[in-house]
Legacy VTK file of the C-alpha trace (Angstrom):
# vtk DataFile Version 3.0
C-alpha trace
ASCII
DATASET POLYDATA
POINTS 449 float
0.000 0.000 0.000
1.111 3.543 -0.685
1.561 5.820 2.318
3.088 9.022 1.072
6.876 8.947 0.947
7.222 5.218 1.646
5.613 2.004 0.445
5.036 -1.039 2.597
3.082 -4.237 2.666
0.545 -4.659 5.458
2.342 -7.822 6.560
5.735 -6.149 6.628
6.076 -3.397 9.229
9.727 -2.621 8.506
8.827 0.640 6.825
6.997 1.683 9.947
9.836 0.689 12.264
12.307 3.028 10.582
10.059 5.928 11.492
10.279 6.423 15.199
6.775 7.062 16.454
6.275 9.906 18.869
5.966 8.024 22.127
8.754 5.461 21.753
11.521 6.056 24.269
15.235 6.065 23.357
17.434 3.406 24.875
20.021 4.667 27.329
23.178 3.021 28.647
21.207 1.859 31.674
18.890 -0.114 29.398
15.509 0.450 27.824
13.377 3.086 29.420
9.729 2.374 30.003
7.724 2.671 26.812
4.721 4.968 27.044
2.563 2.932 24.664
2.892 -0.802 24.279
2.168 -1.150 20.573
5.494 -0.119 19.073
8.925 -1.824 19.151
11.954 -0.565 20.997
14.574 1.115 18.861
18.261 1.184 19.763
19.708 4.249 18.067
23.280 3.260 18.857
23.319 1.324 15.597
23.326 4.646 13.731
26.392 6.101 15.417
29.975 5.243 16.141
31.023 4.555 19.728
32.285 8.092 20.127
28.822 9.454 19.432
26.979 7.345 21.992
27.727 9.723 24.858
25.078 12.432 24.804
23.820 14.837 27.382
20.775 14.081 29.485
18.981 17.133 28.128
19.547 16.018 24.546
18.261 12.549 25.331
15.188 13.956 27.053
14.385 15.988 23.959
15.032 13.131 21.539
12.786 10.612 23.246
9.722 12.624 22.212
10.650 12.961 18.556
9.947 11.004 15.408
12.793 9.253 13.628
13.407 12.113 11.201
13.316 14.722 13.937
15.553 12.595 16.123
18.195 12.629 13.393
17.855 16.382 13.040
18.155 17.019 16.777
21.049 14.573 17.075
22.963 16.369 14.335
22.055 19.728 15.846
23.565 18.761 19.202
26.734 17.698 17.363
26.842 20.913 15.321
26.081 19.288 11.967
24.037 21.165 9.379
20.790 19.386 8.524
19.695 19.279 4.867
16.228 20.640 4.214
15.120 17.316 2.755
15.568 15.410 6.020
12.029 16.096 7.222
10.184 15.078 4.072
8.733 11.981 5.688
7.441 13.864 8.728
5.947 16.642 6.621
4.285 14.086 4.384
2.653 12.262 7.280
1.601 15.503 8.971
0.208 16.723 5.671
-1.922 13.618 5.255
-3.221 13.929 8.811
-4.189 17.565 8.172
-5.986 16.546 4.985
-7.967 13.990 6.952
-8.949 16.611 9.531
-10.492 18.679 6.750
-13.068 15.871 6.480
-13.435 15.210 10.204
-17.199 15.585 9.916
-17.549 12.711 7.425
-19.116 9.557 8.840
-16.618 7.321 7.019
-13.662 8.962 8.796
-10.991 6.267 9.286
-9.750 6.745 12.837
-7.289 3.848 12.525
-5.507 5.491 9.602
-5.578 8.854 11.355
-4.020 7.310 14.452
-1.162 5.916 12.360
-0.608 9.238 10.609
-0.443 11.051 13.949
2.005 8.603 15.531
-0.586 7.225 17.918
-1.768 10.696 18.961
-5.196 10.633 17.350
-7.081 11.713 20.477
-4.902 14.775 21.095
-4.766 15.847 17.453
-8.448 15.339 16.717
-9.807 16.914 19.906
-7.519 19.935 19.664
-8.651 20.426 16.067
-12.318 20.234 17.101
-11.782 22.807 19.857
-10.392 25.134 17.199
-13.089 24.270 14.679
-15.895 25.072 17.120
-14.192 28.273 18.294
-14.021 27.057 21.882
-10.461 28.244 22.548
-11.308 31.828 21.707
-14.794 31.804 23.249
-13.646 30.461 26.620
-10.248 32.187 26.471
-8.392 28.902 26.914
-4.630 28.667 27.235
-3.573 26.520 24.275
-0.644 25.005 26.149
-2.852 24.042 29.080
-5.381 22.564 26.669
-2.726 20.484 24.948
-1.318 19.378 28.288
-4.792 18.310 29.426
-5.390 16.330 26.235
-1.990 14.653 26.447
-2.721 13.594 30.018
-6.103 12.255 28.924
-4.556 10.266 26.103
-1.861 8.856 28.372
-4.427 7.762 30.975
-6.032 5.400 28.478
-4.482 1.933 28.527
-2.856 1.194 25.188
-2.745 -2.480 26.158
-6.545 -2.647 25.945
-7.519 -3.893 22.478
-10.738 -1.834 22.531
-11.084 0.584 25.458
-8.100 2.743 24.556
-7.374 6.252 23.282
-8.267 5.337 19.692
-11.762 4.346 20.810
-12.028 7.662 22.674
-10.959 9.524 19.525
-13.519 7.580 17.484
-16.309 8.466 19.930
-15.227 12.121 19.908
-15.339 12.184 16.105
-18.806 10.612 16.132
-19.965 13.154 18.710
-18.773 15.935 16.421
-20.881 14.462 13.602
-23.969 14.500 15.832
-23.299 18.064 16.985
-23.451 19.084 13.310
-26.958 17.689 12.840
-29.436 20.490 12.035
-31.585 20.160 15.160
-28.534 20.373 17.383
-26.276 22.783 15.513
-28.854 25.584 15.568
-29.697 25.076 19.250
-26.480 24.195 21.082
-24.470 26.809 22.933
-20.655 26.872 23.092
-21.000 25.561 26.650
-22.937 22.528 25.371
-20.322 21.810 22.713
-17.489 22.170 25.217
-19.058 19.686 27.630
-19.847 17.262 24.816
-16.301 17.101 23.455
-14.671 16.799 26.882
-17.118 14.077 27.923
-16.572 12.174 24.673
-12.784 12.337 24.977
-12.797 11.212 28.617
-15.810 8.871 28.723
-13.674 5.706 29.187
-10.686 7.290 30.930
-8.440 4.795 32.754
-10.615 1.850 31.703
-9.058 -1.321 33.173
-10.156 -3.559 30.309
-12.707 -5.529 32.329
-16.391 -4.973 32.966
-18.339 -3.960 36.048
-19.536 -7.484 36.994
-15.919 -8.633 37.104
-14.932 -5.746 39.378
-17.822 -6.544 41.688
-17.130 -10.289 41.780
-13.464 -9.712 42.591
-14.273 -7.142 45.294
-12.239 -4.523 43.467
-11.719 -1.306 45.411
-13.567 0.688 42.714
-16.648 -1.470 43.175
-16.502 -0.809 46.904
-15.853 2.909 46.414
-18.874 3.389 44.146
-21.105 0.855 45.914
-21.411 -1.423 42.866
-23.253 1.283 40.919
-21.958 2.581 37.562
-18.517 1.663 38.839
-16.533 2.262 35.659
-18.465 5.344 34.594
-18.004 6.971 37.988
-14.294 6.220 37.784
-14.034 7.680 34.272
-15.819 10.828 35.391
-13.775 11.320 38.552
-10.567 10.687 36.624
-11.570 13.346 34.095
-12.294 15.841 36.882
-8.885 15.116 38.383
-7.114 15.888 35.112
-9.158 19.051 34.568
-8.117 20.335 37.971
-4.500 19.262 37.564
-4.178 20.947 34.180
-5.692 24.209 35.416
-7.426 24.524 32.050
-10.434 26.336 33.511
-8.739 27.943 36.496
-9.718 31.350 35.118
-13.421 30.494 35.454
-15.436 31.073 38.584
-15.685 28.245 41.095
-19.420 28.013 40.446
-18.907 27.486 36.704
-16.154 24.929 37.266
-18.341 22.938 39.625
-21.248 23.102 37.179
-18.976 21.900 34.390
-17.685 18.955 36.418
-21.222 17.956 37.393
-22.608 18.130 33.866
-19.654 16.243 32.390
-20.433 13.596 34.986
-24.061 13.437 33.858
-22.934 12.835 30.289
-20.377 10.141 31.122
-22.704 8.334 33.538
-25.279 8.080 30.747
-22.934 5.705 28.891
-23.515 2.997 31.517
-25.006 0.189 29.435
-26.868 -1.164 32.455
-28.978 2.017 32.350
-29.779 1.600 28.658
-33.451 0.763 29.109
-34.078 3.694 31.441
-32.611 6.278 29.078
-34.248 4.721 26.028
-37.672 4.723 27.701
-37.324 8.401 28.572
-36.229 9.168 25.006
-39.219 7.300 23.539
-41.627 9.035 25.869
-40.365 12.469 24.829
-40.580 11.544 21.156
-44.059 10.060 21.507
-45.302 13.212 23.268
-43.354 15.504 20.942
-42.405 17.702 23.868
-38.650 18.033 23.372
-37.740 21.700 23.327
-34.073 22.360 22.631
-34.422 25.908 23.877
-34.716 24.287 27.298
-31.238 23.650 28.721
-32.374 20.485 30.507
-33.752 19.038 27.289
-30.554 19.911 25.415
-28.520 18.195 28.099
-30.664 15.068 27.831
-30.207 14.986 24.053
-26.462 15.320 24.528
-26.615 12.313 26.850
-28.369 10.322 24.134
-25.890 11.556 21.530
-22.956 10.377 23.639
-24.655 7.013 24.152
-24.993 6.718 20.376
-21.386 7.760 19.810
-20.176 5.210 22.348
-21.764 2.214 20.598
-21.839 3.460 16.993
-19.265 0.952 15.699
-21.908 -1.294 14.049
-23.187 1.800 12.210
-19.851 2.454 10.520
-18.758 0.992 7.192
-18.073 -2.750 7.238
-14.309 -2.208 7.005
-14.279 -0.063 10.159
-17.025 -1.909 12.009
-15.359 -5.284 11.544
-12.101 -4.012 13.024
-13.906 -2.684 16.100
-15.830 -5.949 16.469
-12.613 -7.926 16.465
-11.004 -5.608 18.994
-13.871 -5.639 21.480
-14.139 -9.427 21.257
-10.397 -9.735 21.758
-10.766 -7.681 24.920
-13.640 -9.881 26.080
-11.617 -13.024 25.516
-8.036 -12.066 26.220
-7.716 -8.968 28.335
-7.023 -9.583 32.004
-7.274 -6.893 34.619
-4.515 -4.461 35.539
-2.951 -6.962 37.974
-3.165 -10.287 36.133
-1.718 -9.826 32.648
-1.765 -12.122 29.635
-4.642 -14.189 31.062
-8.101 -13.911 29.588
-10.962 -12.525 31.614
-12.989 -15.671 31.024
-10.066 -17.845 32.117
-9.595 -15.792 35.291
-13.257 -16.203 36.136
-13.028 -19.957 35.554
-9.857 -20.287 37.608
-11.365 -18.564 40.624
-14.835 -20.090 40.143
-16.410 -16.671 39.680
-18.790 -17.697 36.928
-17.903 -16.581 33.414
-19.488 -13.276 32.413
-21.741 -13.226 29.347
-19.760 -12.843 26.099
-16.401 -13.647 27.766
-16.221 -17.427 27.270
-13.958 -18.205 24.349
-15.261 -21.780 24.252
-18.872 -20.905 23.480
-18.881 -17.433 21.916
-17.946 -16.141 18.461
-17.566 -12.632 17.096
-20.612 -13.126 14.880
-22.833 -14.276 17.760
-21.745 -11.417 19.988
-22.211 -8.767 17.306
-25.629 -9.974 16.169
-26.909 -9.973 19.747
-25.339 -6.573 20.419
-26.955 -5.058 17.331
-30.347 -6.636 17.968
-30.793 -5.771 21.615
-28.792 -2.573 22.084
-27.809 -0.786 18.884
-30.935 -1.086 16.725
-33.381 0.195 19.374
-31.173 3.150 20.269
-30.416 4.267 16.734
-34.007 3.693 15.665
-35.123 6.245 18.235
-32.281 8.596 17.333
-33.514 8.494 13.721
-36.984 9.456 14.958
-35.467 12.468 16.684
-33.100 13.437 13.868
-34.328 11.995 10.589
-31.398 13.117 8.473
-29.145 11.644 5.825
-26.630 10.712 8.535
-29.246 8.795 10.516
-30.350 6.869 7.445
-26.724 6.170 6.563
-26.072 4.767 10.028
-29.172 2.549 9.904
-28.167 1.399 6.437
-24.694 0.373 7.582
-26.212 -1.281 10.643
-28.490 -3.441 8.498
-25.724 -4.415 6.094
-23.279 -5.223 8.881
-25.823 -7.362 10.696
-26.507 -9.255 7.485
-22.769 -9.742 6.988
-22.347 -11.181 10.487
-25.315 -13.476 9.901
-23.565 -14.705 6.793
-20.462 -15.413 8.841
-22.610 -17.103 11.467
-24.232 -19.388 8.890
-20.830 -20.443 7.689
-19.747 -21.279 11.225
-22.849 -23.040 12.424
-25.955 -24.697 11.019
-28.029 -22.781 13.603
-26.991 -19.416 12.282
-30.349 -17.725 12.914
-30.374 -18.493 16.639
-30.126 -15.588 19.013
-26.923 -15.351 20.997
-27.719 -16.997 24.364
-25.321 -14.660 26.151
-27.665 -11.749 25.581
-30.669 -13.776 26.746
-28.843 -14.406 30.013
-28.306 -10.700 30.662
-30.601 -9.008 33.163
-33.835 -8.082 31.459
-33.797 -4.589 32.946
-30.818 -3.554 30.841
-32.362 -4.656 27.556
-34.689 -2.336 25.629
-38.247 -3.581 25.315
-40.186 -3.641 22.055
-37.463 -2.378 19.714
-38.717 0.214 17.275
-36.833 1.210 14.141
-39.147 3.869 12.841
LINES 1 450
449 0 1 2 3 4 5 6 7 8 9 10 11 12 13 14 15 16 17 18 19 20 21 22 23 24 25 26 27 28 29 30 31 32 33 34 35 36 37 38 39 40 41 42 43 44 45 46 47 48 49 50 51 52 53 54 55 56 57 58 59 60 61 62 63 64 65 66 67 68 69 70 71 72 73 74 75 76 77 78 79 80 81 82 83 84 85 86 87 88 89 90 91 92 93 94 95 96 97 98 99 100 101 102 103 104 105 106 107 108 109 110 111 112 113 114 115 116 117 118 119 120 121 122 123 124 125 126 127 128 129 130 131 132 133 134 135 136 137 138 139 140 141 142 143 144 145 146 147 148 149 150 151 152 153 154 155 156 157 158 159 160 161 162 163 164 165 166 167 168 169 170 171 172 173 174 175 176 177 178 179 180 181 182 183 184 185 186 187 188 189 190 191 192 193 194 195 196 197 198 199 200 201 202 203 204 205 206 207 208 209 210 211 212 213 214 215 216 217 218 219 220 221 222 223 224 225 226 227 228 229 230 231 232 233 234 235 236 237 238 239 240 241 242 243 244 245 246 247 248 249 250 251 252 253 254 255 256 257 258 259 260 261 262 263 264 265 266 267 268 269 270 271 272 273 274 275 276 277 278 279 280 281 282 283 284 285 286 287 288 289 290 291 292 293 294 295 296 297 298 299 300 301 302 303 304 305 306 307 308 309 310 311 312 313 314 315 316 317 318 319 320 321 322 323 324 325 326 327 328 329 330 331 332 333 334 335 336 337 338 339 340 341 342 343 344 345 346 347 348 349 350 351 352 353 354 355 356 357 358 359 360 361 362 363 364 365 366 367 368 369 370 371 372 373 374 375 376 377 378 379 380 381 382 383 384 385 386 387 388 389 390 391 392 393 394 395 396 397 398 399 400 401 402 403 404 405 406 407 408 409 410 411 412 413 414 415 416 417 418 419 420 421 422 423 424 425 426 427 428 429 430 431 432 433 434 435 436 437 438 439 440 441 442 443 444 445 446 447 448
């Protein structure tokens, strides 16, 4: 495949290895330093220099560890007093240029967040969210310090666990991009205030902050301290919200605002993030249906706008089946991998289902590799959770985007049914894992129109 200045085959990552991605640390004489993100290989730059050039100052090394391969070479030569040819940064400029071109179409529903993450050296959440703050005029309107904003976003990105196949910073960037698409919908764009947009983007970017890669039932069954802290209620969502508040305060991003406004912001961001708790799906969906049936939603009312933003974030959080098949399939594989393989933050390289079996905890629905398949999980997920939610969203905002999402949803479900038929003669059966879930978290009487 062609990627700007270099060509590489998808099975051969050599071309990617020669370009040092932004968060790979340089090896020192004491050995490899801790790598910030776990998806990229270590690189020993001593192979590029003679022995006499290995000794470098601490300050130079601290600068270099944050740079791409091309910029590392430039800084290394700079510290040694060597003139750098202008052509040495062609690769970096080319990648940055492609990323900027993608951001020009950030409002398109077929935005490829995986490609954007590669083009930004694994910094998709920072790059995309900062761009959206600029695009919506939030920096100027709220008189934000750009450096504080960037620092906040970097801290947010770093607090996502790159080891999680699904609940990581790329997922957060994908949800933020989807939220931006919903904010552009006619009913919302003409009604939302800058305050609404600000809360929406922050909540989207932080909605899964510090996710441990396991679900709430597992935390409760293992008597995790978070389950105790939040009394077994919206455990993860409360943790995501409180983590976001901590970073907001640490960054000082809104220190220039009044205490009253800061407290209001923290509370309303919490309301948005808590709405993503899937165990509360039926409650929110029932309220949404009731409003739509009565036709009493008034977006001039701040409470109604806030409720719609909660529903929008819920849609953004589980919109993967509504993307194109190429994107949706990748997300399906990643979330299933996390179900099957991801242990908690203490027990690594052991699957969640295996941990539950080992300690006789009872395997959570969808986490048993022996009985579940990607197709079964996705069909059940679409049938019981995604279709009812997006059907009601289409009633609220019957636009081209809504019809596009429902169209992709139907095609993707049909594709997974095709896969299911190939894997089993009982391909039309409903996934038993979803039937075992508590009935109060499943929407009743799904409506698609």
